[in-house]
N, C-alpha and C positions, 0 to 999 in steps of 0.2 A: 269304499274307495268312489264308486261312482257318484257318491253324495257330494263331493268336492269338485266334479266336474259339471260345467254347465250344461243344460238341457239341449243347447244347441250343438256343443261338441259330443254329447253322448250318442244323439241321432245320427251325427256324423260317422262316429266309430261303427255305430250297429249297421249303418248303410255300408260301409267299407268292408265289413264281415261277411255281409250278403254279397257284395259285388265281387270278392275275390273267386267264388265258386264258378260265379257267371262267368268272368274274363276267361278264366280257365276252361270252361265247357265251350265259349265261343273259340277259342285258340283250337280246342281238338276239333271242332266242327270244321274249320278252315283249313286246316292241316288234312283232314280225311277228304273234303272236297278237292282239295288241291291234288290230292293223289289219283283220286279218282279221273280228274281232268288229264293229269298224265298219262293214265293207261289209255284213256279215250282217244288223245293225240296220237298216241302210238299204233292204236287199232285204224284210225283213219289213215296214218301213212301207210298203213300195210295194205288196206284196201286199195289207194292209189296206186301204190307198188303193182299189186297184182292187176289192177285196172287197165295200168299202161302195158301189160302183156298179152292184152286180148287180140290186138292185129297181129303180131309175128303167130300167135296162136291161131286164130282163124285162118291166116295164110298157110301155115303148115298144116291144119286139119284139111284144106283143100288140096294139098299136095305140092303148093308153091313155096318148097323149102329154099331156093334162090331168092324170091321175094322176100321172105322173112327174115334174111339177113340183114339189108338195110333197116327194115323196120326194127328190130332187135337193136341194130346199133344206134337209132333214133331214140328209142325207148331208152338206152342207157345213157346216153349222154342228157336226157332230162332227167333221169332217177340218179339220187345218190343210192350209196349201198348202207344204208343203216343196218341191215340184217346179216351182215357177215356172209353175204352169197355170192362171193367170187368164184368159188369152186362149182357151184351151180350154174352160173351163168357162162363161165369158160367152158363147161359140158356142153351147154346149148350153143353157143358161138363155134367152138369145134365140130358139133354134130351137122350144123348147118354149112360150115366151110368145106367140110367132107362129103357135102351133099349126100348125107346119110338119108335112110329110108325115112320118111315123114312120121312114122310111126314112134322111131327112135328119137327125133326132134321132139316131139310133142311128149314122149316119157320125159326129156331133161327139163322141158319147159314145165311139166307137172311137179318135178323135183323141185325148180326155182319157186314155182308158187306155193308149194308146201314148206320151204324154208322161210319164206317171207310171212306165211299164214303164222307158221310157230313163232318165229321171231317178234312179230308185232303183237302177239298175244290171241290172235283171232280165233285159234283153234283150242286156246287153253280157257275160254270163257267160263266162268264158274254158272253162268245162268244155263241152264239144260237147254232151254227153246233156242237161245241165239247160237249155242254150240252146235246143234244139230244143223241149223242152217248154214252157219259157216263151213262145217265139215262138209255137206253136200256141196257148195258150191266151190270149195277149194281143194275139196279130194275127191269125193265120189263122180261128180259131174264131168270133170276134166279125164278122170281114170275112164270112166264110161266112153266118153268121146275117143280117147285114144285107142280103147280096145275095139271100137267100132271102126276105126280106120284100118286096124289091122284084117278086118273081115273082107 
């Protein structure tokens, strides 16, 4: 059967047969990298979300609960809620408006940061080394600072 086809067309057919798996592999590779980029973008969004809470957190840590309110409001205007953290945000805002103990405000801020870290996948990282770093930064360190405020 191949004897009736010209050499040029035979080479074209063979090239096509080898090209099909390459195109499939390239598509799979691009799809995998695209998924990785989306995960990374969500993690970056989480880091920015948490970083914005540093000012109200530091004010509450100093005991300036009244000043933490405007800082939290400014932060909320600049940050959408991609992590469904309205409940945690309202707990922080309510504890600030009630002029609660700074330790309670810090505890609520910790809950908000934990919600953002979990929602963005920061604390669910499969790489063990980066998981421990993110867990320390988003969980252990804020808890330690809150506990030190109670002392």
